[in-house]
All heavy atoms as TSV, in Angstrom:
chain	resi	resn	atom	element	x	y	z
A	1	MET	N	N	-0.077	-2.244	-11.462
A	1	MET	CA	C	-1.255	-3.073	-11.492
A	1	MET	C	C	-1.163	-4.082	-12.635
A	1	MET	O	O	-1.800	-5.117	-12.566
A	1	MET	CB	C	-2.501	-2.202	-11.622
A	1	MET	CG	C	-2.737	-1.260	-10.453
A	1	MET	SD	S	-2.770	-2.007	-8.819
A	1	MET	CE	C	-4.088	-3.125	-8.979
A	2	LYS	N	N	-0.375	-3.771	-13.637
A	2	LYS	CA	C	-0.208	-4.730	-14.729
A	2	LYS	C	C	0.492	-5.990	-14.231
A	2	LYS	O	O	0.179	-7.084	-14.665
A	2	LYS	CB	C	0.599	-4.103	-15.863
A	2	LYS	CG	C	-0.154	-3.060	-16.624
A	2	LYS	CD	C	0.690	-2.483	-17.733
A	2	LYS	CE	C	-0.064	-1.405	-18.470
A	2	LYS	NZ	N	0.735	-0.824	-19.544
A	3	ARG	N	N	1.444	-5.820	-13.323
A	3	ARG	CA	C	2.207	-6.963	-12.824
A	3	ARG	C	C	1.373	-7.834	-11.899
A	3	ARG	O	O	1.433	-9.063	-11.962
A	3	ARG	CB	C	3.447	-6.450	-12.084
A	3	ARG	CG	C	4.333	-7.574	-11.568
A	3	ARG	CD	C	5.414	-7.080	-10.649
A	3	ARG	NE	N	4.797	-6.587	-9.425
A	3	ARG	CZ	C	5.389	-5.742	-8.590
A	3	ARG	NH1	N	6.583	-5.276	-8.854
A	3	ARG	NH2	N	4.773	-5.343	-7.500
A	4	ASP	N	N	0.620	-7.218	-11.000
A	4	ASP	CA	C	-0.144	-7.965	-9.998
A	4	ASP	C	C	-1.639	-7.872	-10.311
A	4	ASP	O	O	-2.329	-6.993	-9.811
A	4	ASP	CB	C	0.119	-7.403	-8.599
A	4	ASP	CG	C	1.576	-7.503	-8.188
A	4	ASP	OD1	O	2.247	-8.436	-8.648
A	4	ASP	OD2	O	2.029	-6.655	-7.408
A	5	ARG	N	N	-2.123	-8.759	-11.090
A	5	ARG	CA	C	-3.549	-8.746	-11.442
A	5	ARG	C	C	-4.409	-9.403	-10.355
A	5	ARG	O	O	-5.582	-9.123	-10.240
A	5	ARG	CB	C	-3.763	-9.440	-12.770
A	5	ARG	CG	C	-3.063	-8.709	-13.906
A	5	ARG	CD	C	-3.512	-9.216	-15.252
A	5	ARG	NE	N	-2.788	-8.575	-16.322
A	5	ARG	CZ	C	-3.112	-7.411	-16.856
A	5	ARG	NH1	N	-4.144	-6.748	-16.414
A	5	ARG	NH2	N	-2.404	-6.898	-17.848
A	6	ILE	N	N	-3.787	-10.263	-9.552
A	6	ILE	CA	C	-4.462	-10.936	-8.438
A	6	ILE	C	C	-3.839	-10.422	-7.142
A	6	ILE	O	O	-2.631	-10.217	-7.051
A	6	ILE	CB	C	-4.299	-12.477	-8.534
A	6	ILE	CG1	C	-4.860	-12.998	-9.849
A	6	ILE	CG2	C	-4.933	-13.178	-7.345
A	6	ILE	CD1	C	-6.358	-12.792	-10.027
A	7	CYS	N	N	-4.664	-10.226	-6.124
A	7	CYS	CA	C	-4.217	-9.723	-4.828
A	7	CYS	C	C	-3.049	-10.552	-4.298
A	7	CYS	O	O	-3.110	-11.784	-4.262
A	7	CYS	CB	C	-5.394	-9.757	-3.847
A	7	CYS	SG	S	-4.950	-9.264	-2.169
A	8	ARG	N	N	-2.009	-9.868	-3.864
A	8	ARG	CA	C	-0.815	-10.545	-3.359
A	8	ARG	C	C	-0.999	-11.102	-1.952
A	8	ARG	O	O	-0.157	-11.868	-1.485
A	8	ARG	CB	C	0.374	-9.580	-3.368
A	8	ARG	CG	C	0.778	-9.061	-4.740
A	8	ARG	CD	C	1.588	-10.047	-5.553
A	8	ARG	NE	N	2.804	-10.455	-4.936
A	8	ARG	CZ	C	3.996	-9.896	-5.135
A	8	ARG	NH1	N	4.112	-8.881	-5.951
A	8	ARG	NH2	N	5.048	-10.364	-4.516
A	9	ILE	N	N	-2.076	-10.731	-1.259
A	9	ILE	CA	C	-2.305	-11.270	0.084
A	9	ILE	C	C	-3.236	-12.478	0.029
A	9	ILE	O	O	-2.853	-13.574	0.438
A	9	ILE	CB	C	-2.853	-10.190	1.042
A	9	ILE	CG1	C	-1.769	-9.137	1.296
A	9	ILE	CG2	C	-3.294	-10.820	2.363
A	9	ILE	CD1	C	-2.199	-7.992	2.194
A	10	CYS	N	N	-4.453	-12.287	-0.465
A	10	CYS	CA	C	-5.417	-13.406	-0.459
A	10	CYS	C	C	-5.249	-14.329	-1.663
A	10	CYS	O	O	-5.680	-15.471	-1.627
A	10	CYS	CB	C	-6.853	-12.889	-0.398
A	10	CYS	SG	S	-7.467	-12.097	-1.909
A	11	LYS	N	N	-4.628	-13.819	-2.708
A	11	LYS	CA	C	-4.365	-14.597	-3.931
A	11	LYS	C	C	-5.639	-15.138	-4.583
A	11	LYS	O	O	-5.620	-16.144	-5.259
A	11	LYS	CB	C	-3.381	-15.720	-3.656
A	11	LYS	CG	C	-2.043	-15.206	-3.161
A	11	LYS	CD	C	-1.060	-16.309	-2.985
A	11	LYS	CE	C	0.292	-15.913	-2.473
A	11	LYS	NZ	N	0.682	-14.614	-2.240
A	12	LYS	N	N	-6.760	-14.437	-4.350
A	12	LYS	CA	C	-8.040	-14.868	-4.914
A	12	LYS	C	C	-8.724	-13.760	-5.700
A	12	LYS	O	O	-9.190	-13.986	-6.803
A	12	LYS	CB	C	-8.977	-15.347	-3.802
A	12	LYS	CG	C	-8.494	-16.572	-3.084
A	12	LYS	CD	C	-9.427	-16.942	-1.961
A	12	LYS	CE	C	-8.862	-18.121	-1.180
A	12	LYS	NZ	N	-9.676	-18.440	-0.024
A	13	ALA	N	N	-8.797	-12.587	-5.103
A	13	ALA	CA	C	-9.546	-11.484	-5.702
A	13	ALA	C	C	-8.674	-10.696	-6.687
A	13	ALA	O	O	-7.445	-10.738	-6.622
A	13	ALA	CB	C	-10.051	-10.553	-4.604
A	14	GLU	N	N	-9.340	-9.956	-7.562
A	14	GLU	CA	C	-8.636	-9.084	-8.501
A	14	GLU	C	C	-7.977	-7.944	-7.727
A	14	GLU	O	O	-8.578	-7.352	-6.830
A	14	GLU	CB	C	-9.635	-8.505	-9.500
A	14	GLU	CG	C	-9.013	-7.530	-10.471
A	14	GLU	CD	C	-10.036	-6.905	-11.400
A	14	GLU	OE1	O	-11.231	-7.229	-11.308
A	14	GLU	OE2	O	-9.627	-6.064	-12.214
A	15	ALA	N	N	-6.736	-7.650	-8.051
A	15	ALA	CA	C	-6.031	-6.532	-7.422
A	15	ALA	C	C	-6.542	-5.233	-8.025
A	15	ALA	O	O	-6.535	-5.061	-9.235
A	15	ALA	CB	C	-4.533	-6.668	-7.637
A	16	THR	N	N	-7.014	-4.340	-7.170
A	16	THR	CA	C	-7.553	-3.065	-7.632
A	16	THR	C	C	-6.859	-1.865	-7.008
A	16	THR	O	O	-7.124	-0.731	-7.388
A	16	THR	CB	C	-9.068	-2.976	-7.315
A	16	THR	OG1	O	-9.259	-3.149	-5.913
A	16	THR	CG2	C	-9.849	-4.030	-8.078
A	17	ILE	N	N	-5.954	-2.103	-6.045
A	17	ILE	CA	C	-5.273	-1.012	-5.351
A	17	ILE	C	C	-3.768	-1.263	-5.362
A	17	ILE	O	O	-3.309	-2.354	-5.041
A	17	ILE	CB	C	-5.765	-0.893	-3.887
A	17	ILE	CG1	C	-7.258	-0.558	-3.881
A	17	ILE	CG2	C	-4.958	0.149	-3.124
A	17	ILE	CD1	C	-7.875	-0.516	-2.512
A	18	ALA	N	N	-3.017	-0.218	-5.727
A	18	ALA	CA	C	-1.557	-0.291	-5.670
A	18	ALA	C	C	-1.131	0.091	-4.258
A	18	ALA	O	O	-1.402	1.193	-3.794
A	18	ALA	CB	C	-0.941	0.649	-6.694
A	19	ASP	N	N	-0.488	-0.831	-3.563
A	19	ASP	CA	C	-0.081	-0.644	-2.174
A	19	ASP	C	C	1.425	-0.524	-2.091
A	19	ASP	O	O	2.149	-1.290	-2.727
A	19	ASP	CB	C	-0.559	-1.856	-1.354
A	19	ASP	CG	C	-0.179	-1.765	0.099
A	19	ASP	OD1	O	-0.533	-0.764	0.742
A	19	ASP	OD2	O	0.465	-2.709	0.603
A	20	HIS	N	N	1.930	0.442	-1.306
A	20	HIS	CA	C	3.376	0.557	-1.095
A	20	HIS	C	C	3.810	-0.564	-0.156
A	20	HIS	O	O	3.198	-0.764	0.895
A	20	HIS	CB	C	3.715	1.914	-0.483
A	20	HIS	CG	C	3.477	3.036	-1.429
A	20	HIS	ND1	N	2.297	3.728	-1.464
A	20	HIS	CD2	C	4.258	3.553	-2.403
A	20	HIS	CE1	C	2.366	4.637	-2.405
A	20	HIS	NE2	N	3.536	4.553	-3.001
A	21	HIS	N	N	4.846	-1.275	-0.554
A	21	HIS	CA	C	5.311	-2.412	0.247
A	21	HIS	C	C	6.736	-2.760	-0.139
A	21	HIS	O	O	7.064	-2.741	-1.306
A	21	HIS	CB	C	4.405	-3.619	0.003
A	21	HIS	CG	C	4.736	-4.797	0.852
A	21	HIS	ND1	N	4.401	-4.874	2.181
A	21	HIS	CD2	C	5.402	-5.930	0.571
A	21	HIS	CE1	C	4.831	-6.020	2.663
A	21	HIS	NE2	N	5.443	-6.665	1.710
A	22	PRO	N	N	7.617	-3.068	0.746
A	22	PRO	CA	C	7.423	-3.271	2.179
A	22	PRO	C	C	7.482	-1.969	2.990
A	22	PRO	O	O	7.167	-1.979	4.166
A	22	PRO	CB	C	8.575	-4.193	2.560
A	22	PRO	CG	C	9.663	-3.839	1.609
A	22	PRO	CD	C	8.952	-3.471	0.323
A	23	LEU	N	N	7.887	-0.868	2.372
A	23	LEU	CA	C	7.921	0.417	3.068
A	23	LEU	C	C	6.736	1.270	2.639
A	23	LEU	O	O	6.272	1.161	1.509
A	23	LEU	CB	C	9.223	1.158	2.744
A	23	LEU	CG	C	10.518	0.402	3.061
A	23	LEU	CD1	C	11.717	1.153	2.517
A	23	LEU	CD2	C	10.650	0.176	4.548
A	24	ASP	N	N	6.265	2.143	3.523
A	24	ASP	CA	C	5.161	3.019	3.151
A	24	ASP	C	C	5.676	4.226	2.364
A	24	ASP	O	O	6.881	4.471	2.287
A	24	ASP	CB	C	4.357	3.451	4.379
A	24	ASP	CG	C	5.171	4.263	5.382
A	24	ASP	OD1	O	6.192	4.856	5.013
A	24	ASP	OD2	O	4.761	4.293	6.547
A	25	ARG	N	N	4.755	4.968	1.763
A	25	ARG	CA	C	5.113	6.107	0.917
A	25	ARG	C	C	5.955	7.128	1.676
A	25	ARG	O	O	6.959	7.622	1.156
A	25	ARG	CB	C	3.856	6.777	0.364
A	25	ARG	CG	C	4.167	8.022	-0.466
A	25	ARG	CD	C	2.950	8.639	-1.085
A	25	ARG	NE	N	2.620	8.115	-2.382
A	25	ARG	CZ	C	3.271	8.412	-3.510
A	25	ARG	NH1	N	4.307	9.208	-3.489
A	25	ARG	NH2	N	2.897	7.892	-4.645
A	26	LYS	N	N	5.571	7.463	2.912
A	26	LYS	CA	C	6.308	8.454	3.704
A	26	LYS	C	C	7.771	8.047	3.866
A	26	LYS	O	O	8.670	8.867	3.746
A	26	LYS	CB	C	5.685	8.604	5.089
A	26	LYS	CG	C	4.559	9.548	5.187
A	26	LYS	CD	C	4.165	9.626	6.663
A	26	LYS	CE	C	3.179	10.697	6.932
A	26	LYS	NZ	N	2.835	10.771	8.351
A	27	THR	N	N	7.988	6.793	4.174
A	27	THR	CA	C	9.346	6.294	4.393
A	27	THR	C	C	10.152	6.339	3.104
A	27	THR	O	O	11.318	6.758	3.103
A	27	THR	CB	C	9.309	4.860	4.951
A	27	THR	OG1	O	8.538	4.865	6.159
A	27	THR	CG2	C	10.705	4.332	5.226
A	28	LEU	N	N	9.542	5.917	1.998
A	28	LEU	CA	C	10.239	5.939	0.710
A	28	LEU	C	C	10.659	7.356	0.341
A	28	LEU	O	O	11.804	7.592	-0.073
A	28	LEU	CB	C	9.348	5.349	-0.388
A	28	LEU	CG	C	9.070	3.847	-0.280
A	28	LEU	CD1	C	7.952	3.446	-1.219
A	28	LEU	CD2	C	10.334	3.045	-0.570
A	29	VAL	N	N	9.747	8.304	0.497
A	29	VAL	CA	C	10.048	9.700	0.170
A	29	VAL	C	C	11.141	10.233	1.096
A	29	VAL	O	O	12.075	10.894	0.638
A	29	VAL	CB	C	8.771	10.569	0.250
A	29	VAL	CG1	C	9.098	12.047	0.146
A	29	VAL	CG2	C	7.784	10.173	-0.842
A	30	ALA	N	N	11.059	9.922	2.382
A	30	ALA	CA	C	12.070	10.377	3.343
A	30	ALA	C	C	13.451	9.822	3.006
A	30	ALA	O	O	14.467	10.476	3.278
A	30	ALA	CB	C	11.675	9.981	4.764
A	31	MET	N	N	13.483	8.646	2.404
A	31	MET	CA	C	14.757	8.026	2.022
A	31	MET	C	C	15.244	8.516	0.659
A	31	MET	O	O	16.298	8.104	0.188
A	31	MET	CB	C	14.598	6.499	1.997
A	31	MET	CG	C	14.345	5.904	3.360
A	31	MET	SD	S	13.948	4.138	3.298
A	31	MET	CE	C	15.484	3.453	2.715
A	32	GLY	N	N	14.446	9.387	0.021
A	32	GLY	CA	C	14.833	9.915	-1.285
A	32	GLY	C	C	14.578	8.941	-2.420
A	32	GLY	O	O	15.134	9.094	-3.505
A	33	LEU	N	N	13.734	7.946	-2.184
A	33	LEU	CA	C	13.421	6.946	-3.209
A	33	LEU	C	C	12.154	7.333	-3.961
A	33	LEU	O	O	11.317	8.081	-3.455
A	33	LEU	CB	C	13.255	5.573	-2.558
A	33	LEU	CG	C	14.484	5.051	-1.814
A	33	LEU	CD1	C	14.135	3.798	-1.023
A	33	LEU	CD2	C	15.610	4.766	-2.798
A	34	ASP	N	N	11.993	6.813	-5.153
A	34	ASP	CA	C	10.808	7.067	-5.967
A	34	ASP	C	C	9.662	6.194	-5.469
A	34	ASP	O	O	9.626	4.994	-5.736
A	34	ASP	CB	C	11.111	6.770	-7.436
A	34	ASP	CG	C	9.928	6.985	-8.350
A	34	ASP	OD1	O	8.869	7.453	-7.879
A	34	ASP	OD2	O	10.061	6.678	-9.548
A	35	ALA	N	N	8.717	6.800	-4.767
A	35	ALA	CA	C	7.604	6.059	-4.183
A	35	ALA	C	C	6.681	5.471	-5.246
A	35	ALA	O	O	5.880	4.586	-4.950
A	35	ALA	CB	C	6.809	6.957	-3.244
A	36	ASP	N	N	6.784	5.937	-6.476
A	36	ASP	CA	C	5.942	5.426	-7.556
A	36	ASP	C	C	6.608	4.309	-8.366
A	36	ASP	O	O	6.032	3.806	-9.321
A	36	ASP	CB	C	5.523	6.570	-8.478
A	36	ASP	CG	C	4.653	7.582	-7.758
A	36	ASP	OD1	O	3.833	7.148	-6.913
A	36	ASP	OD2	O	4.788	8.783	-8.013
A	37	ASN	N	N	7.797	3.919	-7.968
A	37	ASN	CA	C	8.495	2.827	-8.638
A	37	ASN	C	C	7.796	1.508	-8.292
A	37	ASN	O	O	7.606	1.195	-7.113
A	37	ASN	CB	C	9.947	2.787	-8.168
A	37	ASN	CG	C	10.772	1.732	-8.858
A	37	ASN	OD1	O	10.265	0.701	-9.302
A	37	ASN	ND2	N	12.062	1.973	-8.945
A	38	PRO	N	N	7.400	0.720	-9.286
A	38	PRO	CA	C	6.714	-0.554	-9.025
A	38	PRO	C	C	7.504	-1.517	-8.137
A	38	PRO	O	O	6.932	-2.395	-7.505
A	38	PRO	CB	C	6.509	-1.150	-10.414
A	38	PRO	CG	C	6.571	0.001	-11.341
A	38	PRO	CD	C	7.510	0.994	-10.712
A	39	GLU	N	N	8.815	-1.310	-8.052
A	39	GLU	CA	C	9.645	-2.155	-7.186
A	39	GLU	C	C	9.205	-2.039	-5.720
A	39	GLU	O	O	9.389	-2.965	-4.938
A	39	GLU	CB	C	11.112	-1.713	-7.321
A	39	GLU	CG	C	12.084	-2.473	-6.465
A	39	GLU	CD	C	13.505	-1.971	-6.627
A	39	GLU	OE1	O	13.801	-1.270	-7.606
A	39	GLU	OE2	O	14.323	-2.300	-5.761
A	40	TYR	N	N	8.618	-0.900	-5.359
A	40	TYR	CA	C	8.201	-0.654	-3.978
A	40	TYR	C	C	6.687	-0.788	-3.819
A	40	TYR	O	O	6.084	-0.115	-2.986
A	40	TYR	CB	C	8.635	0.744	-3.534
A	40	TYR	CG	C	10.106	0.983	-3.708
A	40	TYR	CD1	C	10.561	1.977	-4.555
A	40	TYR	CD2	C	11.038	0.199	-3.048
A	40	TYR	CE1	C	11.911	2.205	-4.733
A	40	TYR	CE2	C	12.392	0.407	-3.220
A	40	TYR	CZ	C	12.830	1.415	-4.060
A	40	TYR	OH	O	14.163	1.627	-4.232
A	41	GLY	N	N	6.080	-1.644	-4.592
A	41	GLY	CA	C	4.639	-1.784	-4.510
A	41	GLY	C	C	4.157	-3.194	-4.780
A	41	GLY	O	O	4.924	-4.084	-5.142
A	42	ARG	N	N	2.858	-3.347	-4.606
A	42	ARG	CA	C	2.197	-4.625	-4.879
A	42	ARG	C	C	0.719	-4.340	-5.108
A	42	ARG	O	O	0.185	-3.332	-4.635
A	42	ARG	CB	C	2.367	-5.603	-3.719
A	42	ARG	CG	C	1.733	-5.096	-2.426
A	42	ARG	CD	C	1.984	-6.018	-1.287
A	42	ARG	NE	N	1.445	-5.432	-0.047
A	42	ARG	CZ	C	1.427	-6.040	1.093
A	42	ARG	NH1	N	1.927	-7.255	1.200
A	42	ARG	NH2	N	0.929	-5.471	2.163
A	43	GLY	N	N	0.051	-5.223	-5.797
A	43	GLY	CA	C	-1.371	-5.076	-6.047
A	43	GLY	C	C	-2.179	-5.823	-5.002
A	43	GLY	O	O	-1.863	-6.968	-4.667
A	44	LEU	N	N	-3.195	-5.157	-4.465
A	44	LEU	CA	C	-4.065	-5.773	-3.466
A	44	LEU	C	C	-5.526	-5.538	-3.834
A	44	LEU	O	O	-5.851	-4.557	-4.499
A	44	LEU	CB	C	-3.830	-5.170	-2.076
A	44	LEU	CG	C	-2.449	-5.305	-1.459
A	44	LEU	CD1	C	-2.420	-4.637	-0.088
A	44	LEU	CD2	C	-2.017	-6.753	-1.361
A	45	CYS	N	N	-6.395	-6.409	-3.349
A	45	CYS	CA	C	-7.829	-6.152	-3.457
A	45	CYS	C	C	-8.179	-5.161	-2.346
A	45	CYS	O	O	-7.424	-5.001	-1.380
A	45	CYS	CB	C	-8.636	-7.438	-3.345
A	45	CYS	SG	S	-8.560	-8.269	-1.744
A	46	GLU	N	N	-9.310	-4.503	-2.459
A	46	GLU	CA	C	-9.667	-3.479	-1.479
A	46	GLU	C	C	-9.791	-4.024	-0.051
A	46	GLU	O	O	-9.256	-3.413	0.890
A	46	GLU	CB	C	-10.945	-2.757	-1.889
A	46	GLU	CG	C	-11.274	-1.602	-0.973
A	46	GLU	CD	C	-12.463	-0.788	-1.439
A	46	GLU	OE1	O	-13.076	-1.134	-2.468
A	46	GLU	OE2	O	-12.778	0.194	-0.761
A	47	PRO	N	N	-10.467	-5.160	0.172
A	47	PRO	CA	C	-10.566	-5.664	1.558
A	47	PRO	C	C	-9.195	-5.965	2.185
A	47	PRO	O	O	-8.958	-5.618	3.342
A	47	PRO	CB	C	-11.406	-6.931	1.428
A	47	PRO	CG	C	-12.198	-6.745	0.178
A	47	PRO	CD	C	-11.295	-5.971	-0.742
A	48	CYS	N	N	-8.303	-6.589	1.429
A	48	CYS	CA	C	-6.969	-6.894	1.975
A	48	CYS	C	C	-6.188	-5.608	2.230
A	48	CYS	O	O	-5.508	-5.477	3.252
A	48	CYS	CB	C	-6.206	-7.816	1.033
A	48	CYS	SG	S	-6.774	-9.533	1.078
A	49	HIS	N	N	-6.274	-4.645	1.318
A	49	HIS	CA	C	-5.591	-3.363	1.502
A	49	HIS	C	C	-6.103	-2.666	2.761
A	49	HIS	O	O	-5.316	-2.181	3.579
A	49	HIS	CB	C	-5.804	-2.457	0.287
A	49	HIS	CG	C	-5.226	-1.098	0.478
A	49	HIS	ND1	N	-5.978	-0.047	0.957
A	49	HIS	CD2	C	-3.974	-0.619	0.271
A	49	HIS	CE1	C	-5.203	1.022	1.037
A	49	HIS	NE2	N	-3.988	0.696	0.622
A	50	ASN	N	N	-7.416	-2.641	2.945
A	50	ASN	CA	C	-7.983	-1.967	4.110
A	50	ASN	C	C	-7.571	-2.643	5.414
A	50	ASN	O	O	-7.213	-1.968	6.382
A	50	ASN	CB	C	-9.503	-1.902	3.999
A	50	ASN	CG	C	-9.945	-0.988	2.878
A	50	ASN	OD1	O	-9.162	-0.212	2.325
A	50	ASN	ND2	N	-11.209	-1.088	2.505
A	51	ARG	N	N	-7.593	-3.977	5.453
A	51	ARG	CA	C	-7.170	-4.704	6.659
A	51	ARG	C	C	-5.693	-4.455	6.949
A	51	ARG	O	O	-5.304	-4.192	8.087
A	51	ARG	CB	C	-7.430	-6.204	6.509
A	51	ARG	CG	C	-8.826	-6.623	6.865
A	51	ARG	CD	C	-8.955	-8.137	6.975
A	51	ARG	NE	N	-8.577	-8.836	5.750
A	51	ARG	CZ	C	-9.397	-9.050	4.723
A	51	ARG	NH1	N	-10.638	-8.620	4.770
A	51	ARG	NH2	N	-8.987	-9.694	3.659
A	52	TYR	N	N	-4.860	-4.554	5.917
A	52	TYR	CA	C	-3.417	-4.371	6.103
A	52	TYR	C	C	-3.112	-2.945	6.573
A	52	TYR	O	O	-2.359	-2.747	7.528
A	52	TYR	CB	C	-2.666	-4.669	4.800
A	52	TYR	CG	C	-1.189	-4.440	4.919
A	52	TYR	CD1	C	-0.378	-5.376	5.544
A	52	TYR	CD2	C	-0.596	-3.280	4.437
A	52	TYR	CE1	C	0.978	-5.171	5.683
A	52	TYR	CE2	C	0.755	-3.057	4.562
A	52	TYR	CZ	C	1.540	-4.002	5.189
A	52	TYR	OH	O	2.887	-3.787	5.336
A	53	THR	N	N	-3.705	-1.961	5.929
A	53	THR	CA	C	-3.456	-0.572	6.298
A	53	THR	C	C	-3.936	-0.280	7.713
A	53	THR	O	O	-3.253	0.392	8.482
A	53	THR	CB	C	-4.130	0.381	5.287
A	53	THR	OG1	O	-3.598	0.107	3.987
A	53	THR	CG2	C	-3.875	1.837	5.632
A	54	ALA	N	N	-5.098	-0.797	8.085
A	54	ALA	CA	C	-5.615	-0.578	9.435
A	54	ALA	C	C	-4.698	-1.200	10.493
A	54	ALA	O	O	-4.555	-0.662	11.588
A	54	ALA	CB	C	-7.020	-1.152	9.551
A	55	SER	N	N	-4.070	-2.319	10.143
A	55	SER	CA	C	-3.204	-2.987	11.129
A	55	SER	C	C	-1.832	-2.342	11.237
A	55	SER	O	O	-1.189	-2.424	12.279
A	55	SER	CB	C	-3.054	-4.467	10.784
A	55	SER	OG	O	-2.272	-4.635	9.626
A	56	THR	N	N	-1.372	-1.669	10.168
A	56	THR	CA	C	-0.031	-1.085	10.195
A	56	THR	C	C	-0.033	0.420	10.391
A	56	THR	O	O	0.975	0.980	10.810
A	56	THR	CB	C	0.736	-1.410	8.899
A	56	THR	OG1	O	0.011	-0.879	7.777
A	56	THR	CG2	C	0.935	-2.894	8.742
A	57	ASN	N	N	-1.145	1.084	10.070
A	57	ASN	CA	C	-1.240	2.540	10.204
A	57	ASN	C	C	-2.545	2.936	10.890
A	57	ASN	O	O	-3.403	3.558	10.271
A	57	ASN	CB	C	-1.183	3.219	8.823
A	57	ASN	CG	C	0.137	3.029	8.149
A	57	ASN	OD1	O	1.169	3.091	8.789
A	57	ASN	ND2	N	0.114	2.789	6.862
A	58	PRO	N	N	-2.728	2.589	12.150
A	58	PRO	CA	C	-3.968	2.956	12.809
A	58	PRO	C	C	-4.175	4.466	12.767
A	58	PRO	O	O	-3.252	5.210	13.002
A	58	PRO	CB	C	-3.798	2.473	14.244
A	58	PRO	CG	C	-2.488	1.821	14.333
A	58	PRO	CD	C	-1.790	1.936	13.014
A	59	GLY	N	N	-5.362	4.885	12.405
A	59	GLY	CA	C	-5.646	6.300	12.294
A	59	GLY	C	C	-5.518	6.782	10.863
A	59	GLY	O	O	-5.973	7.846	10.519
A	60	GLY	N	N	-4.843	5.998	10.032
A	60	GLY	CA	C	-4.719	6.318	8.613
A	60	GLY	C	C	-4.030	7.632	8.354
A	60	GLY	O	O	-3.219	8.102	9.142
A	61	TRP	N	N	-4.361	8.274	7.260
A	61	TRP	CA	C	-3.716	9.519	6.840
A	61	TRP	C	C	-4.013	10.660	7.788
A	61	TRP	O	O	-3.273	11.616	7.884
A	61	TRP	CB	C	-4.141	9.885	5.420
A	61	TRP	CG	C	-5.608	10.171	5.322
A	61	TRP	CD1	C	-6.595	9.277	5.011
A	61	TRP	CD2	C	-6.283	11.412	5.544
A	61	TRP	NE1	N	-7.825	9.876	5.049
A	61	TRP	CE2	C	-7.651	11.208	5.358
A	61	TRP	CE3	C	-5.848	12.688	5.890
A	61	TRP	CZ2	C	-8.603	12.207	5.501
A	61	TRP	CZ3	C	-6.808	13.685	6.031
A	61	TRP	CH2	C	-8.162	13.438	5.826
A	62	TYR	N	N	-5.119	10.592	8.511
A	62	TYR	CA	C	-5.551	11.689	9.360
A	62	TYR	C	C	-4.742	11.796	10.650
A	62	TYR	O	O	-4.625	12.852	11.234
A	62	TYR	CB	C	-7.041	11.510	9.677
A	62	TYR	CG	C	-7.637	12.717	10.368
A	62	TYR	CD1	C	-7.972	13.849	9.647
A	62	TYR	CD2	C	-7.863	12.709	11.733
A	62	TYR	CE1	C	-8.509	14.956	10.280
A	62	TYR	CE2	C	-8.402	13.804	12.369
A	62	TYR	CZ	C	-8.722	14.931	11.634
A	62	TYR	OH	O	-9.250	16.007	12.260
A	63	LYS	N	N	-4.158	10.692	11.072
A	63	LYS	CA	C	-3.425	10.677	12.347
A	63	LYS	C	C	-2.314	11.729	12.314
A	63	LYS	O	O	-1.486	11.751	11.431
A	63	LYS	CB	C	-2.838	9.294	12.581
A	63	LYS	CG	C	-2.148	9.159	13.929
A	63	LYS	CD	C	-1.640	7.753	14.118
A	63	LYS	CE	C	-0.984	7.604	15.453
A	63	LYS	NZ	N	-0.440	6.285	15.652
A	64	GLY	N	N	-2.328	12.587	13.280
A	64	GLY	CA	C	-1.288	13.607	13.388
A	64	GLY	C	C	-1.541	14.839	12.550
A	64	GLY	O	O	-0.695	15.717	12.460
A	65	ALA	N	N	-2.718	14.936	11.918
A	65	ALA	CA	C	-3.030	16.118	11.112
A	65	ALA	C	C	-3.069	17.340	12.027
A	65	ALA	O	O	-3.481	17.254	13.180
A	65	ALA	CB	C	-4.365	15.929	10.397
A	66	PRO	N	N	-2.641	18.487	11.531
A	66	PRO	CA	C	-2.536	19.672	12.380
A	66	PRO	C	C	-3.875	20.310	12.754
A	66	PRO	O	O	-3.905	21.206	13.578
A	66	PRO	CB	C	-1.712	20.642	11.532
A	66	PRO	CG	C	-1.936	20.211	10.123
A	66	PRO	CD	C	-2.151	18.721	10.191
A	67	TRP	N	N	-4.980	19.895	12.196
A	67	TRP	CA	C	-6.270	20.530	12.530
A	67	TRP	C	C	-7.062	19.744	13.497
A	67	TRP	O	O	-7.174	18.754	13.861
A	67	TRP	CB	C	-7.093	20.827	11.272
A	67	TRP	CG	C	-7.295	19.665	10.405
A	67	TRP	CD1	C	-8.291	18.733	10.478
A	67	TRP	CD2	C	-6.480	19.239	9.324
A	67	TRP	NE1	N	-8.149	17.791	9.520
A	67	TRP	CE2	C	-7.041	18.073	8.786
A	67	TRP	CE3	C	-5.319	19.719	8.740
A	67	TRP	CZ2	C	-6.490	17.393	7.713
A	67	TRP	CZ3	C	-4.796	19.033	7.681
A	67	TRP	CH2	C	-5.372	17.886	7.189
């Protein structure tokens, strides 16, 4: 968040969420990479993060849950 103080998508709002990009956390972990490395992230504002996540991961974290 120190690196990206302004949202990397809209370039207007303050970045408040660290987003995994260009790969998601699951993929990074499956590849044996450090998902917390800033190289695999970007700062987004909440509205941009929510829109992006909804478009790339419909169902969110709950999709495929065993219960």
